[in-house]
Backbone bond lengths (Angstrom), bond angles and torsions (degrees), N, CA, C in turn:
res aa  C-N    CA-C-N  psi(-1)  N-CA   C-N-CA  omega(-1)  CA-C   N-CA-C  phi
1 M - - - 1.462 - - 1.525 110.55 -
2 M 1.362 117.17 -42.38 1.452 120.04 -179.15 1.519 110.91 -62.31
3 R 1.357 117.57 -42.23 1.445 119.81 -178.80 1.517 111.23 -64.76
4 K 1.338 117.91 -39.80 1.452 121.04 177.86 1.524 110.76 -64.23
5 T 1.325 116.50 -37.58 1.464 120.10 178.17 1.516 110.96 -65.08
6 I 1.331 116.47 -40.53 1.458 120.74 179.24 1.517 110.19 -63.56
7 V 1.356 116.97 -46.31 1.456 120.60 179.87 1.517 110.89 -61.90
8 A 1.340 116.93 -44.09 1.461 120.44 179.53 1.519 111.05 -64.01
9 G 1.321 116.58 -40.69 1.462 119.80 178.75 1.506 111.88 -65.09
10 G 1.343 116.36 -38.90 1.459 119.45 176.97 1.517 111.43 -63.85
11 G 1.338 116.38 -38.89 1.457 120.10 177.89 1.513 111.93 -64.02
12 A 1.336 117.04 -40.90 1.460 120.22 179.12 1.520 110.65 -64.16
13 L 1.343 116.49 -40.19 1.458 120.04 178.61 1.526 110.76 -64.61
14 L 1.332 116.16 -42.36 1.460 120.33 179.84 1.513 111.32 -61.26
15 L 1.323 117.90 -44.88 1.462 121.47 179.78 1.525 111.09 -65.14
16 A 1.331 116.08 -40.15 1.456 119.17 -179.41 1.520 111.21 -64.14
17 L 1.334 116.55 -42.63 1.450 119.60 -178.29 1.517 112.17 -71.73
18 S 1.349 116.67 -38.68 1.449 119.84 -177.99 1.518 111.42 -69.58
19 G 1.317 118.06 -21.00 1.452 121.06 -179.88 1.512 113.34 -91.80
20 S 1.327 117.81 0.97 1.459 120.74 -178.94 1.517 109.92 -114.38
21 A 1.320 115.63 170.11 1.456 120.64 178.78 1.530 108.94 -74.00
22 F 1.341 116.32 132.11 1.457 120.86 -179.80 1.524 110.03 -84.12
23 A 1.317 115.18 135.62 1.455 120.08 172.12 1.518 109.13 -87.21
24 D 1.336 116.57 171.57 1.462 120.34 176.86 1.521 109.74 -57.20
25 G 1.334 115.17 143.72 1.454 120.17 177.66 1.507 114.54 89.42
26 W 1.323 117.83 5.21 1.461 121.40 176.12 1.523 110.03 -103.59
27 G 1.321 116.45 150.18 1.453 121.02 176.78 1.511 110.94 -146.20
28 L 1.319 115.68 156.86 1.460 122.69 179.00 1.515 108.38 -131.55
29 G 1.332 117.64 135.33 1.454 120.78 -177.22 1.511 112.79 -140.14
30 A 1.331 114.70 162.58 1.467 123.09 173.69 1.518 107.75 -128.97
31 K 1.356 116.30 142.82 1.454 119.51 -175.80 1.528 110.31 -151.36
32 A 1.316 115.12 165.54 1.465 121.82 176.68 1.521 108.46 -144.36
33 G 1.344 115.92 143.87 1.451 119.43 -179.94 1.507 111.46 179.48
34 T 1.316 116.46 -152.85 1.460 121.20 -174.58 1.526 113.21 -72.33
35 L 1.326 118.00 -13.49 1.468 121.29 173.08 1.520 111.66 -91.03
36 G 1.326 117.19 -2.43 1.453 122.14 -177.25 1.518 111.06 106.14
37 A 1.318 115.99 -165.92 1.457 121.84 174.54 1.521 108.50 -88.91
38 G 1.336 115.96 144.64 1.453 116.95 -175.58 1.504 113.86 -157.31
39 V 1.316 114.43 172.46 1.461 123.01 174.29 1.520 107.79 -127.53
40 E 1.339 115.45 153.18 1.460 120.91 -178.16 1.523 110.82 -136.86
41 I 1.300 115.70 146.25 1.460 123.32 167.77 1.518 107.35 -112.57
42 T 1.328 116.06 133.01 1.457 121.96 178.69 1.525 109.93 -117.29
43 K 1.316 116.41 139.07 1.454 122.37 173.39 1.521 108.86 -126.11
44 A 1.335 116.50 121.14 1.454 121.49 177.54 1.524 109.65 -87.86
45 F 1.334 116.61 127.83 1.455 121.81 177.16 1.534 111.80 -99.66
46 S 1.332 115.64 -21.07 1.457 121.97 177.44 1.526 106.10 -164.37
47 P 1.348 119.08 172.93 1.467 119.67 177.47 1.526 113.67 -60.53
48 M 1.327 117.63 -16.70 1.459 120.51 -175.59 1.522 114.12 -110.99
49 F 1.346 118.89 -12.45 1.461 120.55 -174.93 1.530 111.52 -130.26
50 N 1.334 115.07 127.92 1.464 123.22 173.76 1.522 109.55 -126.14
51 A 1.336 115.96 156.58 1.463 121.86 168.83 1.517 108.12 -121.07
52 R 1.335 115.79 140.79 1.471 120.97 -179.61 1.521 111.09 -125.86
53 L 1.320 115.68 133.29 1.463 122.62 172.16 1.514 108.00 -114.52
54 G 1.345 117.40 123.85 1.465 121.26 -176.63 1.513 112.73 -128.16
55 L 1.329 114.80 148.98 1.465 123.00 172.64 1.521 107.98 -119.53
56 N 1.342 116.09 132.04 1.466 121.16 -174.61 1.523 110.00 -131.20
57 S 1.349 116.07 142.75 1.465 119.66 -179.48 1.526 109.88 -157.52
58 Y 1.360 115.92 143.41 1.465 120.81 176.43 1.532 108.69 -172.48
59 N 1.331 116.97 145.78 1.471 123.35 174.47 1.514 109.43 -119.92
60 Y 1.331 116.36 138.71 1.461 120.70 -178.40 1.524 108.93 -146.35
61 S 1.333 116.35 130.81 1.466 121.99 179.84 1.528 109.86 -113.20
62 D 1.336 115.67 140.47 1.461 120.43 -179.08 1.521 109.04 -163.63
63 D 1.333 115.98 158.36 1.465 121.26 173.57 1.521 109.02 -80.72
64 R 1.331 116.52 138.93 1.457 121.47 179.10 1.526 109.30 -135.73
65 T 1.322 116.35 144.78 1.459 122.11 172.11 1.518 107.96 -114.57
66 E 1.324 116.60 115.41 1.463 122.40 -179.54 1.514 109.00 -127.00
67 S 1.327 116.54 128.34 1.472 122.68 -178.90 1.521 111.75 53.49
68 G 1.328 116.26 35.94 1.457 121.38 176.90 1.517 115.21 79.77
69 I 1.331 118.14 5.95 1.464 122.33 -179.08 1.526 108.89 -112.07
70 D 1.340 116.46 130.91 1.459 121.73 178.91 1.527 109.90 -83.41
71 Y 1.342 115.18 125.24 1.458 121.23 -178.44 1.528 110.64 -122.17
72 D 1.336 115.51 149.56 1.453 121.01 158.53 1.523 105.99 -84.04
73 G 1.331 116.48 121.58 1.455 120.13 -176.56 1.516 111.74 -112.87
74 E 1.323 116.33 144.02 1.462 122.08 174.39 1.522 108.86 -133.99
75 L 1.339 114.87 117.66 1.450 121.16 179.77 1.528 108.92 -96.12
76 D 1.317 115.97 120.15 1.465 122.90 -178.78 1.532 108.17 -111.96
77 L 1.333 115.42 103.81 1.459 121.13 -178.03 1.522 110.11 -95.02
78 K 1.312 116.71 121.79 1.461 123.45 174.46 1.522 107.17 -146.79
79 S 1.318 116.92 118.24 1.462 119.33 -177.51 1.521 110.73 -152.82
80 T 1.325 114.26 160.81 1.460 122.78 173.43 1.526 107.19 -122.94
81 S 1.319 116.10 129.41 1.459 120.63 -179.16 1.520 110.32 -112.96
82 L 1.317 115.86 141.98 1.452 122.29 175.46 1.525 107.11 -132.61
83 F 1.352 116.17 108.43 1.457 121.91 -174.07 1.524 110.90 -120.67
84 L 1.329 115.56 147.33 1.453 123.11 170.99 1.526 107.46 -110.78
85 D 1.342 116.77 124.86 1.459 122.50 -177.61 1.527 110.28 -105.44
86 Y 1.330 114.79 135.32 1.460 121.91 173.74 1.522 108.05 -112.89
87 H 1.333 117.24 119.27 1.460 123.57 178.81 1.528 108.22 -103.80
88 P 1.338 117.90 91.80 1.469 120.30 -171.60 1.527 113.73 -64.16
89 F 1.322 117.20 -23.87 1.464 120.47 -178.76 1.532 111.73 -110.10
90 E 1.333 116.19 12.17 1.466 123.02 -179.68 1.529 111.69 58.40
91 G 1.339 115.60 29.65 1.457 121.14 179.11 1.505 111.13 -121.52
92 T 1.349 116.20 -141.71 1.457 120.00 -176.78 1.526 113.20 -88.83
93 F 1.340 118.51 -26.70 1.466 120.08 179.72 1.529 109.50 -65.48
94 R 1.340 115.67 137.30 1.464 119.67 -177.94 1.525 111.19 -141.61
95 I 1.313 114.45 150.47 1.459 123.09 169.97 1.529 105.73 -112.98
96 S 1.343 116.80 128.07 1.467 120.37 -170.37 1.524 111.35 -122.28
97 V 1.321 115.04 141.20 1.465 122.47 169.76 1.529 106.44 -133.50
98 G 1.323 115.78 157.05 1.460 117.84 179.21 1.504 112.39 170.42
99 Y 1.320 115.14 -152.59 1.458 121.25 -175.07 1.522 109.45 -145.70
100 L 1.335 115.12 139.75 1.467 121.43 175.45 1.521 108.51 -108.69
101 F 1.341 116.16 116.13 1.460 121.73 175.26 1.527 107.15 -87.79
102 S 1.327 116.68 107.72 1.460 121.41 -167.84 1.518 112.73 -99.92
103 N 1.316 114.39 134.23 1.459 121.61 164.90 1.532 108.45 -122.19
104 N 1.359 115.01 28.33 1.466 121.35 -178.55 1.524 110.48 -73.18
105 E 1.332 114.62 142.70 1.472 119.31 -174.86 1.524 109.79 -149.68
106 L 1.321 115.53 140.08 1.459 122.74 174.66 1.524 108.38 -114.28
107 D 1.339 116.83 120.05 1.466 122.07 178.09 1.521 109.27 -100.70
108 L 1.325 116.13 132.87 1.458 122.81 -179.14 1.522 109.99 -120.74
109 D 1.332 116.37 136.13 1.469 122.38 178.86 1.529 107.80 -135.45
110 A 1.361 117.37 108.59 1.460 121.60 -176.39 1.520 110.74 -63.64
111 K 1.319 114.85 136.06 1.459 120.61 -179.08 1.533 110.60 -74.50
112 G 1.325 116.57 124.37 1.462 121.01 177.86 1.512 111.37 -86.93
113 T 1.329 116.14 70.08 1.470 121.59 -175.59 1.522 112.20 -113.81
114 G 1.337 116.48 17.77 1.453 119.71 -179.38 1.512 113.52 82.55
115 Q 1.341 117.28 17.98 1.463 119.95 179.80 1.522 109.74 -72.53
116 S 1.318 114.97 137.96 1.462 121.33 177.34 1.519 108.35 -94.76
117 V 1.327 116.13 121.04 1.463 121.27 -174.23 1.524 108.31 -137.27
118 T 1.318 114.88 175.42 1.455 121.35 172.03 1.517 108.28 -119.19
119 I 1.328 115.98 118.95 1.456 121.72 177.22 1.525 107.19 -102.86
120 G 1.324 115.86 112.76 1.461 118.89 -171.72 1.514 109.22 68.10
121 S 1.318 116.87 -110.57 1.471 121.20 176.45 1.528 111.13 -120.51
122 T 1.342 117.68 13.99 1.462 121.28 -176.23 1.525 111.09 -110.08
123 P 1.352 118.38 115.05 1.465 120.54 174.01 1.531 109.31 -68.45
124 V 1.331 116.35 137.07 1.458 120.42 -176.53 1.521 109.22 -156.49
125 T 1.319 115.94 154.19 1.463 121.85 173.84 1.524 108.86 -105.89
126 I 1.341 115.73 126.17 1.465 120.35 179.04 1.525 108.07 -90.94
127 D 1.311 115.81 101.69 1.461 122.09 -178.76 1.527 110.12 -91.25
128 P 1.351 116.87 164.33 1.460 118.95 173.32 1.529 110.13 -55.10
129 G 1.310 116.37 134.33 1.469 121.54 -175.97 1.501 113.17 98.91
130 D 1.357 117.70 -24.68 1.463 120.44 173.12 1.525 109.02 -76.41
131 R 1.313 116.48 145.67 1.460 120.30 -178.53 1.529 110.11 -130.34
132 L 1.324 114.56 128.05 1.457 122.38 169.57 1.521 106.39 -130.20
133 K 1.331 115.48 111.01 1.460 119.81 -173.96 1.529 109.78 -122.28
134 G 1.320 114.15 145.38 1.453 119.23 -179.03 1.518 112.05 -136.75
135 T 1.314 115.10 150.98 1.458 122.27 173.96 1.524 108.17 -125.75
136 V 1.333 115.54 127.74 1.460 121.54 178.55 1.523 107.64 -113.19
137 D 1.321 116.90 112.58 1.464 122.23 177.47 1.523 109.01 -91.96
138 L 1.331 115.42 122.11 1.460 121.32 176.57 1.527 108.83 -92.13
139 Q 1.307 115.65 134.46 1.454 120.66 -167.66 1.527 112.87 -85.73
140 S 1.331 116.16 162.93 1.456 122.40 170.54 1.524 109.12 -74.17
141 G 1.347 116.34 161.53 1.454 118.00 178.85 1.512 112.92 -175.57
142 G 1.328 114.91 170.65 1.453 121.83 179.74 1.519 111.94 -75.14
143 Y 1.341 115.08 155.95 1.467 121.85 -176.74 1.520 110.01 -128.46
144 V 1.349 115.62 140.08 1.461 122.05 168.90 1.519 107.43 -136.60
145 G 1.313 116.30 145.03 1.455 118.94 179.43 1.516 112.07 -176.51
146 I 1.321 115.03 179.02 1.453 122.64 173.25 1.517 108.02 -123.61
147 G 1.322 115.85 165.79 1.448 118.05 179.88 1.513 111.88 -171.52
148 W 1.335 113.81 -177.02 1.444 121.92 179.77 1.523 107.88 -135.54
149 G 1.310 115.50 144.72 1.457 120.72 -179.05 1.511 110.75 122.48
150 N 1.323 115.42 143.87 1.462 120.21 -179.41 1.519 108.27 -148.40
151 A 1.332 116.19 88.24 1.459 120.84 -179.16 1.518 111.76 -70.88
152 G 1.346 117.76 -5.28 1.455 120.24 173.03 1.512 112.79 -75.47
153 Q 1.341 116.60 -13.66 1.455 121.62 174.95 1.522 109.69 -91.68
154 K 1.321 116.94 147.42 1.459 120.81 -174.55 1.527 111.31 -70.17
155 G 1.349 115.10 146.76 1.452 121.41 174.68 1.513 113.75 96.22
156 W 1.339 114.65 -177.21 1.457 121.80 -178.17 1.514 111.15 -79.73
157 G 1.333 115.49 149.71 1.448 120.55 176.24 1.519 111.14 -158.65
158 F 1.319 115.08 163.11 1.465 121.80 174.91 1.528 109.26 -99.80
159 S 1.320 116.55 153.23 1.460 120.36 -179.38 1.518 110.29 -136.25
160 G 1.314 114.74 154.46 1.455 120.78 176.26 1.516 110.33 -154.10
161 D 1.321 116.59 148.91 1.461 122.01 178.94 1.518 110.05 -136.92
162 I 1.317 115.76 138.99 1.465 123.11 171.95 1.523 106.47 -133.71
163 G 1.321 116.88 119.28 1.461 119.10 -177.51 1.508 111.81 -167.91
164 V 1.315 115.87 -165.34 1.463 121.26 -177.83 1.525 109.48 -146.98
165 V 1.335 115.22 141.84 1.460 122.69 172.97 1.522 108.46 -102.26
166 F 1.312 116.87 125.64 1.467 122.25 177.44 1.534 107.35 -94.07
167 Q 1.350 115.18 89.30 1.458 119.62 -168.03 1.525 114.27 -104.83
168 G 1.307 117.89 5.46 1.458 118.67 177.61 1.520 112.32 76.50
169 S 1.316 115.69 -179.67 1.461 121.66 -176.34 1.526 110.85 -74.33
170 P 1.337 117.16 141.51 1.462 119.64 176.52 1.522 111.30 -69.34
171 D 1.326 115.65 155.02 1.467 122.66 179.95 1.525 108.08 -108.78
172 V 1.325 117.04 118.41 1.466 122.85 -174.42 1.521 110.41 -107.90
173 S 1.339 116.12 136.05 1.459 122.33 175.28 1.524 108.78 -130.59
174 L 1.344 117.26 126.59 1.466 123.07 -179.09 1.521 111.25 -117.11
175 T 1.328 115.57 143.71 1.465 121.73 172.20 1.523 108.88 -131.35
176 A 1.334 116.67 147.47 1.463 122.45 179.65 1.520 109.68 -124.36
177 S 1.320 115.38 147.26 1.460 120.51 178.19 1.529 110.17 -71.44
178 D 1.333 115.20 161.62 1.475 119.94 178.13 1.522 111.44 -59.96
179 S 1.349 116.43 -31.24 1.470 118.73 -179.42 1.519 111.43 -66.98
180 L 1.346 117.78 -35.60 1.461 120.10 175.56 1.522 111.14 -71.00
181 K 1.328 116.95 -38.05 1.465 119.63 178.26 1.529 110.64 -65.43
182 A 1.332 116.58 -32.09 1.465 120.17 176.96 1.525 111.51 -67.53
183 K 1.339 116.61 -20.96 1.461 121.15 177.55 1.525 111.68 -88.25
184 G 1.338 117.37 2.43 1.461 120.36 174.09 1.510 115.10 111.66
185 V 1.352 118.81 -0.23 1.465 120.51 178.66 1.522 109.26 -74.14
186 T 1.326 116.96 124.07 1.467 122.09 -177.01 1.536 110.26 -107.40
187 D 1.331 114.62 169.39 1.469 119.16 175.15 1.522 110.54 -62.02
188 A 1.323 117.64 -35.16 1.465 121.11 177.78 1.534 110.42 -63.53
189 D 1.336 116.99 -37.65 1.467 120.48 175.93 1.528 110.84 -62.52
190 L 1.326 116.33 -41.86 1.464 120.27 -179.75 1.523 111.00 -64.78
191 R 1.342 117.16 -40.92 1.465 119.67 179.20 1.534 109.90 -65.72
192 Q 1.329 117.04 -38.49 1.462 120.93 178.41 1.532 110.08 -65.61
193 E 1.320 116.55 -41.02 1.459 121.05 179.56 1.530 110.82 -67.58
194 E 1.333 116.70 -36.53 1.469 119.92 176.03 1.525 110.67 -59.73
195 K 1.344 116.18 -44.37 1.463 120.07 179.49 1.530 110.56 -62.81
196 S 1.318 116.84 -39.98 1.461 120.53 178.89 1.524 111.20 -64.28
197 L 1.336 116.27 -41.45 1.461 120.41 177.39 1.521 111.40 -63.68
198 E 1.329 116.67 -41.70 1.463 120.06 179.17 1.521 111.03 -61.83
199 D 1.348 116.77 -36.91 1.463 120.25 176.76 1.525 110.52 -67.02
200 D 1.350 117.47 -41.65 1.461 121.07 179.52 1.524 112.21 -64.38
201 L 1.331 116.03 -32.36 1.462 121.04 -177.03 1.523 112.18 -97.11
202 D 1.323 116.46 19.33 1.454 120.95 -175.63 1.528 112.26 -62.29
203 S 1.350 116.88 -24.70 1.462 119.69 -179.97 1.522 112.08 -63.50
204 F 1.338 117.50 -21.47 1.461 120.77 178.78 1.533 112.04 -69.41
205 K 1.341 118.45 -7.48 1.461 120.35 176.81 1.527 110.44 -60.55
206 R 1.326 116.27 -31.27 1.465 121.80 177.12 1.529 106.86 -121.66
207 Y 1.317 115.02 102.54 1.458 120.34 -174.20 1.534 109.68 -95.65
208 P 1.355 117.90 120.43 1.466 119.26 -177.75 1.531 111.43 -73.72
209 V 1.313 115.27 140.49 1.455 121.73 177.50 1.523 108.64 -117.56
210 I 1.327 115.65 117.59 1.460 123.11 173.19 1.516 106.17 -131.99
211 A 1.317 117.39 125.15 1.464 120.19 -176.58 1.525 110.07 -149.85
212 F 1.336 114.67 147.99 1.465 121.61 176.96 1.521 108.11 -136.05
213 G 1.322 116.14 149.32 1.463 118.27 -179.13 1.512 112.43 -170.46
214 V 1.320 114.87 -168.89 1.458 123.46 177.14 1.520 108.71 -127.37
215 S 1.321 116.07 156.61 1.462 120.28 179.92 1.523 109.27 -145.80
216 Y 1.317 113.68 161.98 1.463 119.88 175.05 1.517 108.81 -136.24
217 G 1.322 116.49 126.12 1.449 121.96 179.29 1.511 111.58 -100.18
218 F 1.343 115.59 137.77 1.466 121.12 -176.39 1.534 110.46 -99.99
């Protein structure tokens, strides 16, 4: 709930600012990258320091195999970023630190195609009509990176970011249909499978950020 409130509040701020007259040192940008497509507002406090508020969103569907189980996966990216940029040469090169408020989520739905798998410690066949569904919540975390672009300067410009979000371990939740439970899948099996999934997705603890875009400074 808190993350959704933060994202909604960031959106309200973005709309309010974009609908008003910009003073000197403000900029507006659009970008796309590993956080999804997004928009940013930049405020320059000095020739060397800027602050950026960004909103990012994207949906992506793909097949995934996790812990030996074939899933239909859907990645739902929704986040708000708040970065502080340091421009050591008062130009476009920047060193950035900040925080990503994440509402990112990965939904998993096991394919009921008769695959024989092990859920927890119980061997089982997932037939059509059986349901094994999972939700993977990706956490908020701190950001460090470098980039190019300075929307605090007047006129059009290009921007780019390369960095990483340290968002901690993902939180996995699994549910099984009554038909799978009738085949012997227990709550203990689901908890064991959740732990296995969290281990498989451990790479998400450090989420890479690569983004490119355009900006305009007022």
